[in-house]
Residue, then its C-alpha position, 0 to 999 in steps of 0.5 A: x500500500x502506498x502512503x497516500x492510500x494509507x492516509x486515505x484508509x485511515x481518515x476513512x476509518x477516523x470518520x467511522x470511529x467519529x460516527x460511532x462516538x459522535x457527540x451532538x455538541x462536538x458535531x455541531x462545532x465541527x461543522x463551523x470549523x474549517x479543518x483545512x486551515x488546521x491541516x495547513x497550519x500543521x504542515x508549517x514548521x514551528x518556526x513558520x508558524x511563529x513567523x505567520x503569528x508575528x505577522x498577524x500580530x503586526x496586521x492586528x496592531x496596524x488595524x487598531x492604529x487605523x481604527x483610533x486614527x479614524x475615531x480621532x478624525x471623527x471627532x476633530x471639527x469640520x471646517 
């Protein structure tokens, strides 16, 4: 069996086990989670994940700064 076939078979077995022991609350949450994003991140090295996190933090800070600037501009008297 080639590795890809093994992966497909393991995924199928995991799904069968999950169906037998499914918790309705967890199943509800699972429908709302994009597991492809989790898999994509797990393929990254630890260093790559940290770099990605730092990039997101810089972006979040830029959004906060832009929000503060927009609020400041709204409060300024209009000429």
